[in-house]
RODO-2510 file (C-alpha; in nm, 4 decimals, decimal comma):
residues 505
     n   res          X          Y          Z
     1     m     1,9309     3,3980    -6,3154
     2     n     2,2486     3,6193    -6,3286
     3     s     2,5641     3,5536    -6,1272
     4     t     2,4709     3,8025    -5,8522
     5     e     2,1296     3,6429    -5,7978
     6     w     2,2841     3,2972    -5,7990
     7     l     2,5396     3,4013    -5,5371
     8     l     2,2760     3,5585    -5,3125
     9     r     2,0609     3,2457    -5,3371
    10     s     2,3597     3,0253    -5,2594
    11     v     2,4478     3,2299    -4,9509
    12     q     2,0884     3,2195    -4,8302
    13     s     2,0746     2,8430    -4,8863
    14     v     2,3971     2,7839    -4,6972
    15     s     2,2799     3,0124    -4,4129
    16     k     1,9562     2,8203    -4,3825
    17     g     2,1484     2,4950    -4,3805
    18     l     2,3789     2,6139    -4,1043
    19     q     2,0838     2,7346    -3,8956
    20     f     1,9160     2,3985    -3,9428
    21     k     2,2314     2,2090    -3,8433
    22     r     2,2818     2,4228    -3,5313
    23     a     1,9223     2,3638    -3,4225
    24     d     1,9617     1,9937    -3,4967
    25     a     2,2832     1,9736    -3,2964
    26     a     2,1310     2,1605    -3,0032
    27     s     1,8334     1,9237    -2,9815
    28     a     2,0358     1,6051    -3,0355
    29     p     2,1650     1,4053    -2,7384
    30     p     2,5381     1,4384    -2,6758
    31     t     2,7506     1,1754    -2,8478
    32     k     3,0597     1,0245    -2,6944
    33     v     3,3451     1,0186    -2,9479
    34     s     3,6955     0,8848    -2,8877
    35     r     3,9910     1,1191    -2,9464
    36     p     4,1433     0,9211    -3,2347
    37     a     3,8121     0,9361    -3,4220
    38     v     3,7883     1,3134    -3,3742
    39     a     4,1445     1,3622    -3,4879
    40     s     4,0835     1,1706    -3,8082
    41     v     3,7812     1,3781    -3,9183
    42     s     3,8577     1,6302    -4,1889
    43     a     3,7678     1,9965    -4,1515
    44     s     3,5114     1,9805    -4,4304
    45     a     3,3410     1,6790    -4,2756
    46     t     3,3287     1,8505    -3,9364
    47     a     3,1704     2,1608    -4,0862
    48     d     2,9147     1,9702    -4,2901
    49     p     2,7653     1,6803    -4,0911
    50     v     2,4750     1,4918    -4,2478
    51     k     2,1940     1,2833    -4,1116
    52     p     2,2502     0,9054    -4,1000
    53     n     2,0471     0,8596    -4,4178
    54     g     2,1285     1,1962    -4,5729
    55     r     1,9011     1,4859    -4,6521
    56     s     1,5458     1,4205    -4,7605
    57     t     1,4626     1,4830    -5,1240
    58     r     1,2498     1,7765    -5,0099
    59     e     1,5568     1,9447    -4,8577
    60     r     1,7695     1,8636    -5,1590
    61     l     1,5134     1,9955    -5,4083
    62     d     1,5135     2,3291    -5,2251
    63     a     1,8933     2,3463    -5,2123
    64     v     2,1518     2,4841    -5,4535
    65     l     2,4619     2,2878    -5,3627
    66     k     2,4869     1,9134    -5,3259
    67     h     2,6505     1,7302    -5,0404
    68     k     2,9537     1,5180    -5,1115
    69     e     2,7757     1,1860    -5,0643
    70     e     2,4810     1,2748    -5,2913
    71     a     2,4800     1,1371    -5,6455
    72     l     2,2503     1,3889    -5,8166
    73     s     2,2869     1,7624    -5,7716
    74     p     1,9768     1,9608    -5,6706
    75     r     1,9440     2,0861    -6,0288
    76     v     1,9537     1,7355    -6,1775
    77     l     1,7284     1,6062    -5,9003
    78     r     1,4685     1,8717    -5,9867
    79     r     1,4908     1,7829    -6,3528
    80     t     1,4535     1,4123    -6,2743
    81     l     1,1489     1,4857    -6,0606
    82     l     0,9899     1,6817    -6,3472
    83     e     1,0488     1,3900    -6,5818
    84     l     0,8901     1,1478    -6,3350
    85     q     0,5948     1,3839    -6,2862
    86     s     0,5498     1,4071    -6,6627
    87     v     0,4923     1,0314    -6,6731
    88     v     0,1789     1,0657    -6,4582
    89     d     0,0581     1,3872    -6,6215
    90     s    -0,3198     1,3541    -6,6428
    91     q    -0,3143     1,5302    -6,9801
    92     v    -0,1147     1,2558    -7,1554
    93     s    -0,2412     0,9222    -7,2817
    94     e    -0,1416     0,5793    -7,1521
    95     v     0,0717     0,5323    -7,4636
    96     e     0,2554     0,8617    -7,4200
    97     g     0,2938     0,8015    -7,0464
    98     g     0,4460     0,4622    -7,1216
    99     r     0,6829     0,6169    -7,3750
   100     r     0,8040     0,8711    -7,1206
   101     a     0,8476     0,5980    -6,8609
   102     r     1,0544     0,4008    -7,1098
   103     n     1,2840     0,6995    -7,1620
   104     i     1,3451     0,7141    -6,7867
   105     a     1,4104     0,3396    -6,7823
   106     t     1,6727     0,3899    -7,0541
   107     w     1,8465     0,6529    -6,8384
   108     y     1,8171     0,4233    -6,5368
   109     a     1,9915     0,1379    -6,7195
   110     n     2,3064     0,3501    -6,7496
   111     a     2,2833     0,5135    -6,4058
   112     t     2,5173     0,4343    -6,1189
   113     p     2,3810     0,2580    -5,8073
   114     e     2,3903     0,5905    -5,6214
   115     q     2,1961     0,7675    -5,8979
   116     r     1,9386     0,4882    -5,8988
   117     r     1,9014     0,5272    -5,5240
   118     d     1,8226     0,8954    -5,5739
   119     a     1,5547     0,8004    -5,8270
   120     w     1,4040     0,5557    -5,5758
   121     l     1,4002     0,8251    -5,3082
   122     l     1,2153     1,0599    -5,5420
   123     m     0,9557     0,7917    -5,6178
   124     s     0,9175     0,7099    -5,2512
   125     e     0,9113     1,0590    -5,0992
   126     q     0,7668     1,2801    -5,3733
   127     f     0,4748     1,0626    -5,4887
   128     a     0,3046     0,9921    -5,1567
   129     p    -0,0717     1,0309    -5,0955
   130     n    -0,1961     1,3818    -5,0192
   131     a    -0,1879     1,3986    -4,6384
   132     e    -0,4601     1,6663    -4,6175
   133     k    -0,6981     1,4706    -4,8392
   134     v    -0,6351     1,1554    -4,6379
   135     q    -0,7107     1,3377    -4,3108
   136     v    -1,0313     1,4913    -4,4462
   137     a    -1,1470     1,1569    -4,5855
   138     r    -1,0642     0,9838    -4,2569
   139     d    -1,2650     1,2381    -4,0574
   140     q    -1,5585     1,2051    -4,2966
   141     y    -1,5485     0,8276    -4,2710
   142     a    -1,5399     0,8389    -3,8899
   143     a    -1,8388     1,0751    -3,8893
   144     a    -2,0316     0,8559    -4,1352
   145     l    -1,9936     0,5273    -3,9456
   146     g    -2,3334     0,3733    -3,8805
   147     t    -2,5108     0,6072    -4,1246
   148     p    -2,6328     0,5544    -4,4833
   149     e    -2,3308     0,7588    -4,5977
   150     e    -2,0799     0,5078    -4,4599
   151     g    -2,0283     0,3294    -4,7933
   152     q    -1,9579     0,6499    -4,9861
   153     a    -1,7264     0,7729    -4,7123
   154     e    -1,5305     0,4482    -4,7284
   155     i    -1,4899     0,4861    -5,1056
   156     r    -1,3569     0,8410    -5,0615
   157     l    -1,1148     0,7204    -4,7951
   158     r    -0,9865     0,4407    -5,0197
   159     r    -0,9369     0,6835    -5,3060
   160     a    -0,7533     0,9282    -5,0824
   161     f    -0,5008     0,6600    -4,9936
   162     v    -0,4202     0,5914    -5,3601
   163     s    -0,0860     0,7583    -5,4198
   164     p     0,0513     0,9156    -5,7392
   165     r     0,3245     0,6557    -5,6962
   166     t     0,0760     0,3850    -5,7933
   167     r     0,0007     0,5621    -6,1187
   168     l     0,3685     0,6171    -6,1842
   169     l     0,4521     0,2480    -6,1469
   170     q     0,1534     0,1491    -6,3598
   171     r     0,2865     0,3674    -6,6416
   172     f     0,6230     0,1918    -6,6184
   173     s     0,4454    -0,1397    -6,6691
   174     a     0,2899    -0,0128    -6,9924
   175     f     0,5858    -0,0636    -7,2252
   176     p     0,6887    -0,4214    -7,3246
   177     e     0,9962    -0,4489    -7,1012
   178     g     0,8399    -0,2458    -6,8215
   179     m     0,7266    -0,5353    -6,6037
   180     q     1,0738    -0,6881    -6,5967
   181     f     1,2161    -0,3414    -6,5314
   182     l     1,0012    -0,3017    -6,2184
   183     v     1,0758    -0,6543    -6,0928
   184     d     1,4491    -0,5964    -6,1362
   185     l     1,4221    -0,2545    -5,9713
   186     r     1,2689    -0,4078    -5,6597
   187     a     1,5296    -0,6846    -5,6522
   188     e     1,7986    -0,4166    -5,6429
   189     l     1,6070    -0,2186    -5,3821
   190     l     1,5406    -0,4966    -5,1292
   191     p     1,8892    -0,5255    -4,9729
   192     l     1,8815    -0,1574    -4,8725
   193     l     1,5530    -0,1608    -4,6813
   194     k     1,7033    -0,2440    -4,3419
   195     t     1,9189     0,0682    -4,3439
   196     e     1,7167     0,3017    -4,5660
   197     k     1,3669     0,3187    -4,4210
   198     r     1,2660     0,5970    -4,6591
   199     l     1,2398     0,3385    -4,9367
   200     l     0,9833     0,1242    -4,7536
   201     a     0,6881     0,3050    -4,9117
   202     l     0,8158     0,2371    -5,2641
   203     d     0,8840    -0,1271    -5,1791
   204     s     0,5378    -0,1732    -5,0280
   205     e     0,3752    -0,0157    -5,3324
   206     l     0,5634    -0,2496    -5,5649
   207     e     0,4767    -0,5562    -5,3585
   208     n     0,1068    -0,4641    -5,3544
   209     l     0,1006    -0,4122    -5,7300
   210     f     0,2903    -0,7349    -5,7946
   211     s     0,0437    -0,9268    -5,5771
   212     t    -0,2282    -0,8204    -5,8197
   213     w    -0,0337    -0,8382    -6,1448
   214     f     0,1098    -1,1816    -6,0639
   215     d    -0,2047    -1,3360    -5,9199
   216     v    -0,2200    -1,7065    -6,0047
   217     a    -0,5293    -1,6410    -6,2158
   218     f    -0,2994    -1,4659    -6,4659
   219     l    -0,0243    -1,7286    -6,4616
   220     e     0,0132    -2,0151    -6,7053
   221     l     0,1411    -2,3563    -6,5978
   222     r     0,3773    -2,4984    -6,8597
   223     r     0,5770    -2,8175    -6,8751
   224     i     0,9464    -2,7683    -6,9475
   225     s     1,0995    -3,0625    -7,1321
   226     w     1,4149    -3,1506    -7,3247
   227     d     1,2261    -3,0374    -7,6362
   228     s     1,1742    -2,6870    -7,4941
   229     p     1,3794    -2,4020    -7,6463
   230     a     1,7453    -2,4044    -7,5427
   231     s     1,7081    -2,0515    -7,4051
   232     l     1,4434    -2,1770    -7,1617
   233     i     1,6530    -2,4744    -7,0508
   234     e     1,9438    -2,2362    -6,9940
   235     k     1,7221    -2,0473    -6,7500
   236     l     1,6677    -2,3683    -6,5521
   237     i     2,0432    -2,4047    -6,5249
   238     k     2,0817    -2,0414    -6,4223
   239     y     1,8064    -2,0250    -6,1616
   240     e     1,8203    -2,3749    -6,0050
   241     a     1,8651    -2,2875    -5,6373
   242     v     1,8428    -2,6191    -5,4502
   243     h     2,0675    -2,8647    -5,6361
   244     a     2,2956    -2,6877    -5,8825
   245     i     2,2832    -2,8199    -6,2391
   246     k     2,6383    -2,9112    -6,3356
   247     s     2,6098    -2,9879    -6,7071
   248     w     2,3806    -3,0375    -7,0031
   249     a     2,3838    -3,4119    -6,9253
   250     d     2,2617    -3,3270    -6,5761
   251     v     1,9741    -3,1142    -6,6983
   252     k     1,8831    -3,3752    -6,9625
   253     n     1,8570    -3,6348    -6,6853
   254     r     1,6228    -3,4049    -6,4908
   255     l     1,4010    -3,3739    -6,7988
   256     d     1,4021    -3,7480    -6,8840
   257     s     1,0889    -3,9542    -6,9477
   258     d     1,0453    -4,0423    -6,5789
   259     r     1,0763    -3,6798    -6,4733
   260     r     0,8585    -3,3748    -6,5010
   261     c     0,9404    -3,0059    -6,4694
   262     y     0,6722    -2,7380    -6,4555
   263     g     0,6874    -2,3631    -6,4292
   264     f     0,4532    -2,0691    -6,3837
   265     f     0,4774    -1,8083    -6,6607
   266     h     0,3350    -1,4566    -6,6827
   267     p     0,2165    -1,3176    -7,0187
   268     r     0,4397    -1,0100    -6,9797
   269     l     0,7425    -1,2302    -6,9016
   270     p     0,6726    -1,5170    -7,1424
   271     d     1,0270    -1,6531    -7,1633
   272     v     1,1061    -1,6664    -6,7908
   273     p     0,9524    -1,9159    -6,5460
   274     l     0,8691    -1,7215    -6,2307
   275     i     0,9021    -2,0403    -6,0280
   276     f     0,9588    -2,3996    -6,1333
   277     v     0,9445    -2,7412    -5,9708
   278     e     1,1330    -3,0589    -6,0589
   279     v     0,9573    -3,3916    -6,0028
   280     a     1,0781    -3,7520    -6,0036
   281     l     0,8218    -4,0287    -6,0634
   282     v     0,9218    -4,3352    -5,8593
   283     d     0,7708    -4,6354    -5,6794
   284     e     0,8535    -4,5392    -5,3189
   285     l     0,9365    -4,2475    -5,0932
   286     a     1,2845    -4,1208    -5,1819
   287     g     1,5362    -4,0760    -4,9001
   288     a     1,8462    -3,9489    -5,0803
   289     i     1,9082    -3,7010    -5,3588
   290     t     2,2050    -3,8787    -5,5241
   291     p     1,9998    -4,1566    -5,6909
   292     l     1,7590    -3,8993    -5,8285
   293     l     2,0448    -3,6996    -5,9833
   294     d     2,2375    -4,0041    -6,1115
   295     e     2,2857    -3,9394    -6,4832
   296     s     2,3824    -4,3023    -6,5506
   297     a     2,0711    -4,4530    -6,3911
   298     a     1,8061    -4,5975    -6,6190
   299     a     1,4718    -4,4224    -6,6362
   300     s     1,2064    -4,5559    -6,4000
   301     d     0,9163    -4,7623    -6,5318
   302     l     0,6291    -4,5154    -6,5384
   303     t     0,3721    -4,7982    -6,5308
   304     k     0,4916    -4,8769    -6,1775
   305     a     0,5248    -4,5211    -6,0508
   306     t     0,3116    -4,4575    -5,7433
   307     t     0,4995    -4,1659    -5,5912
   308     a     0,5800    -3,8150    -5,7111
   309     i     0,8840    -3,6641    -5,5415
   310     f     0,9180    -3,2839    -5,5570
   311     y     1,2935    -3,2549    -5,5123
   312     s     1,3564    -2,8951    -5,6146
   313     i     1,1498    -2,5765    -5,6176
   314     s     1,3226    -2,2577    -5,7322
   315     s     1,2046    -1,8991    -5,7687
   316     t     1,3737    -1,6959    -6,0394
   317     q     1,2713    -1,3383    -5,9590
   318     t     1,4047    -1,1910    -5,6344
   319     g     1,1937    -0,8825    -5,6978
   320     l     0,8767    -1,0888    -5,6454
   321     r     0,9655    -1,1737    -5,2852
   322     g     0,6515    -1,1746    -5,0745
   323     v     0,4280    -1,2611    -5,3718
   324     s     0,3012    -1,6115    -5,2973
   325     f     0,2359    -1,8529    -5,5797
   326     g     0,4479    -2,1527    -5,4787
   327     d     0,1566    -2,3276    -5,3055
   328     s    -0,0610    -2,2850    -5,6134
   329     l     0,2175    -2,4267    -5,8294
   330     i     0,2322    -2,7478    -5,6270
   331     k    -0,1465    -2,7893    -5,6294
   332     r    -0,1651    -2,7344    -6,0055
   333     v     0,1210    -2,9765    -6,0663
   334     v    -0,0439    -3,2419    -5,8472
   335     e    -0,3656    -3,2084    -6,0482
   336     t    -0,1752    -3,2299    -6,3764
   337     l     0,0205    -3,5381    -6,2669
   338     r    -0,2906    -3,7187    -6,1421
   339     d    -0,4579    -3,6626    -6,4778
   340     e    -0,1566    -3,8063    -6,6618
   341     f    -0,0713    -4,0841    -6,4129
   342     p    -0,3801    -4,2094    -6,2255
   343     r    -0,1642    -4,4628    -6,0350
   344     l     0,0106    -4,1856    -5,8423
   345     k    -0,1016    -4,1950    -5,4787
   346     v     0,1813    -4,0336    -5,2832
   347     f     0,2963    -3,6743    -5,3291
   348     s     0,5999    -3,5814    -5,1251
   349     t     0,9058    -3,3626    -5,1261
   350     l     1,2672    -3,4534    -5,0666
   351     s     1,3810    -3,1311    -4,9071
   352     p     1,6927    -2,9768    -4,7547
   353     i     1,6936    -2,8430    -4,3980
   354     p     1,8915    -2,5216    -4,4539
   355     g     1,8588    -2,3718    -4,1065
   356     f     1,9369    -2,6813    -3,9001
   357     r     2,3137    -2,6611    -3,8593
   358     p     2,3326    -2,2963    -3,7418
   359     w     2,0375    -2,3563    -3,5078
   360     l     2,1995    -2,6655    -3,3585
   361     a     2,5266    -2,4795    -3,3003
   362     k     2,3348    -2,2417    -3,0690
   363     h     2,1158    -2,4967    -2,8911
   364     a     2,3219    -2,8160    -2,8691
   365     s     2,4038    -2,7651    -2,4990
   366     a     2,0387    -2,7170    -2,4029
   367     l     1,9375    -3,0256    -2,6005
   368     i     2,2100    -3,2346    -2,4360
   369     d     2,0739    -3,1288    -2,0963
   370     k     1,7369    -3,2818    -2,1911
   371     l     1,8870    -3,6299    -2,2290
   372     s     1,8379    -3,8911    -1,9585
   373     d     2,1439    -3,9939    -1,7597
   374     k     2,1636    -4,3193    -1,9549
   375     e     2,1451    -4,1417    -2,2922
   376     r     2,4018    -3,8835    -2,1875
   377     q     2,6345    -4,1585    -2,0656
   378     a     2,6078    -4,3451    -2,3978
   379     l     2,6736    -4,0259    -2,5941
   380     a     2,9764    -3,9412    -2,3787
   381     v     3,1267    -4,2862    -2,4330
   382     a     3,0667    -4,2565    -2,8076
   383     l     3,2613    -3,9305    -2,7953
   384     g     3,5622    -4,1101    -2,6450
   385     q     3,5189    -4,0598    -2,2704
   386     d     3,6068    -4,3312    -2,0148
   387     p     3,2957    -4,5447    -1,9510
   388     a     3,4260    -4,6256    -1,5992
   389     i     3,3514    -4,2718    -1,4857
   390     p     3,0018    -4,2818    -1,3277
   391     t     2,8849    -3,9352    -1,4336
   392     l     3,0031    -3,8016    -1,7662
   393     a     2,9537    -3,4538    -1,9049
   394     v     2,9087    -3,4000    -2,2765
   395     a     3,0532    -3,0872    -2,4345
   396     a     2,8473    -2,9477    -2,7179
   397     a     3,1636    -2,8790    -2,9198
   398     d     3,2659    -3,2464    -2,8992
   399     f     2,9231    -3,3612    -3,0154
   400     l     2,9158    -3,1161    -3,3069
   401     a     3,2634    -3,2233    -3,4171
   402     a     3,1593    -3,5900    -3,4107
   403     a     2,8406    -3,5123    -3,6037
   404     d     3,0558    -3,3884    -3,8913
   405     k     3,1819    -3,7457    -3,9479
   406     v     2,8553    -3,8553    -4,1070
   407     s     2,9999    -4,1443    -4,3087
   408     q     3,1539    -4,2993    -3,9955
   409     l     2,8332    -4,3089    -3,7906
   410     d     2,6467    -4,6390    -3,8149
   411     e     2,2782    -4,6855    -3,7412
   412     k     2,3388    -4,7676    -3,3731
   413     s     2,5707    -4,4731    -3,3091
   414     p     2,4505    -4,2558    -3,0149
   415     v     2,5838    -3,9514    -3,2020
   416     r     2,3708    -4,0365    -3,5046
   417     r     2,0616    -4,1046    -3,2945
   418     f     2,1007    -3,7804    -3,1015
   419     l     2,1505    -3,5814    -3,4225
   420     l     1,8222    -3,7228    -3,5538
   421     h     1,6543    -3,6339    -3,2226
   422     c     1,7786    -3,2764    -3,2590
   423     a     1,6538    -3,2514    -3,6182
   424     a     1,3108    -3,3810    -3,5177
   425     d     1,2947    -3,1220    -3,2409
   426     y     1,3994    -2,8473    -3,4862
   427     l     1,1408    -2,9363    -3,7491
   428     g     0,8554    -3,0460    -3,5236
   429     r     0,8692    -2,8097    -3,2292
   430     q     1,0536    -2,4900    -3,3124
   431     l     0,8321    -2,1923    -3,3974
   432     d     0,8993    -1,8239    -3,4430
   433     n     0,5881    -1,6096    -3,3951
   434     g     0,3747    -1,9126    -3,4706
   435     r     0,5675    -2,0045    -3,7857
   436     p     0,8134    -2,2922    -3,8375
   437     l     1,1704    -2,1831    -3,7828
   438     d     1,3099    -2,3409    -4,0997
   439     a     1,2389    -2,1497    -4,4223
   440     v     1,1677    -2,4600    -4,6325
   441     a     0,9473    -2,6008    -4,3578
   442     r     0,7526    -2,2732    -4,3476
   443     f     0,6795    -2,3020    -4,7176
   444     h     0,5603    -2,6638    -4,7253
   445     l     0,3854    -2,6724    -4,3880
   446     g     0,2116    -2,3475    -4,4773
   447     n     0,0786    -2,5243    -4,7872
   448     g    -0,0749    -2,8018    -4,5765
   449     a     0,2017    -3,0653    -4,5810
   450     r     0,3294    -3,2524    -4,2767
   451     v     0,6784    -3,3560    -4,1645
   452     e     0,6807    -3,7181    -4,2742
   453     r     1,0318    -3,8651    -4,2436
   454     l     1,3898    -3,7686    -4,1671
   455     n     1,6548    -3,9172    -4,3957
   456     w     2,0088    -3,9870    -4,2770
   457     a     2,2818    -3,9090    -4,5350
   458     g     2,0173    -3,7752    -4,7717
   459     d     2,2554    -3,5180    -4,9198
   460     l     2,6273    -3,5724    -4,8680
   461     s     2,7301    -3,2875    -5,0944
   462     t     2,9331    -3,0031    -4,9475
   463     k     2,6191    -2,7909    -4,9396
   464     g     2,4122    -3,0657    -4,7745
   465     l     2,6715    -3,1231    -4,5031
   466     k     2,7057    -2,7506    -4,4420
   467     q     2,3308    -2,6995    -4,4071
   468     s     2,2221    -3,0035    -4,2083
   469     y     2,4994    -3,2625    -4,1644
   470     g     2,3613    -3,4364    -4,4733
   471     l     2,0078    -3,4793    -4,3344
   472     m     1,7051    -3,4353    -4,5591
   473     v     1,3326    -3,4488    -4,4889
   474     n     1,0180    -3,5624    -4,6677
   475     y     0,7180    -3,3293    -4,6441
   476     l     0,4075    -3,5292    -4,7338
   477     y     0,1150    -3,3701    -4,9186
   478     d    -0,1830    -3,5768    -4,8054
   479     l    -0,4491    -3,4344    -5,0355
   480     k    -0,7324    -3,5237    -4,7984
   481     r    -0,5737    -3,3546    -4,4971
   482     l    -0,4227    -3,0328    -4,6305
   483     d    -0,6821    -2,8133    -4,4604
   484     k    -0,6539    -3,0113    -4,1359
   485     y    -0,2772    -2,9636    -4,1224
   486     r    -0,3044    -2,5967    -4,2069
   487     g    -0,5507    -2,5625    -3,9202
   488     l    -0,3103    -2,7325    -3,6806
   489     l    -0,0306    -2,5002    -3,7851
   490     a    -0,2566    -2,1993    -3,7295
   491     q    -0,2961    -2,3225    -3,3706
   492     g     0,0812    -2,3382    -3,3260
   493     k     0,1049    -2,7161    -3,3700
   494     i     0,3373    -2,8467    -3,6381
   495     p     0,1873    -3,1545    -3,8087
   496     v     0,4317    -3,4458    -3,7992
   497     s     0,4115    -3,8210    -3,8559
   498     s     0,4375    -4,0707    -3,5695
   499     k     0,7868    -4,1653    -3,6930
   500     v     0,9072    -3,8094    -3,6376
   501     e     0,7260    -3,7816    -3,3034
   502     d     0,9087    -4,0928    -3,1848
   503     l     1,2379    -3,9073    -3,2379
   504     y     1,1529    -3,6255    -2,9967
   505     i     1,3895    -3,5953    -2,7013
***
């Protein structure tokens, strides 16, 4: 292309863009803008407005000039698209396709976040299923319903929905580091989904593939001990998400003779536990985390251990969000522990309640209103009001401030009792679209556990106080009633013990 042709093409492109913008502006609803905001807009910005999420890759591929906020120019974007298309070229072998994908991954490693976003947009928008083929297959399937051709029509419809994007991502998984590359890519992608809806297709494709690739049938359960490679133990320290590991002495204590740690591993990520659980073997239900993490405490006598306490479960790969294997991990670990320690009868967690404090801040007033006059009077007096006044009001702010003084609240304190009532209500009654409100509760109750016991001052660390005023909870895995409790939850009823029920307001 000579300079004259390039100039003509540029002018035509700009003209088309201006026509498009004028039509867009004419059809858009009027926007109210304050004078200071208008005054601060530069001339170039006024002349070149963009859509909230920018131009589509289709528009950019047809353009000559790039917009200011775009990372890759149209020329580079076209070249990148060709390289991505070459990965799924039907004429190349799996090995060659994997090699080409690896070359792109090498470029990606050095790309800026904005350039990576452009690559994601190409994968999401330019590798979609063929809309015409999908429509034809859908019409054929609708016409074939109830006829002998229905099965074949369904197969054609399924095939029509398979996108070139699937093949592209499969080629990336072909080279040795490819699986980790895709998991990391999705982890980087996830935070943008709320504002960049165009990436939803790519995210959904990745999640669907991961659900197959990381099925529990392909995962290996391994025990992690003090004799494991140092690099693996370092990963425990890095990824521990519930109770931070502070030192090598701390991690050694968690891997002592009376402890067990198990992780799920994938053959393509052999050195990284996808999820791991830490277990303490004790002789009774644990109510506080400090004794379990006490480095100076002697190891428990395993011949007397009757109870397995799951006190930490951590996922290591953000990119695998939505891929469920935590429930399978617990079941496999229970089976393994029962084989090794036949005396074990009780399997329970000692869990944080991460959503309790923010929830209580919003609902304390409503919960106070549920109290009887006698209970409200006792709470008001405990908060420092004059008991001679016949009718006392309780301000939510005063109660919440008093609840922060956990160490000063004895067993008979009305503030302490009411805080436990609130926690029982939160864990045993609060649902969101049929699911427990608390994230940790959702996980364990969804696996068939029940809310067994609330524990006062279970975690007095800064994190524990910030999450739940130091409260912790035991979720009990009653192996004979897992299906029963799952059934109750499906009906919108949270399974709880009688001790927790007795705490309801």
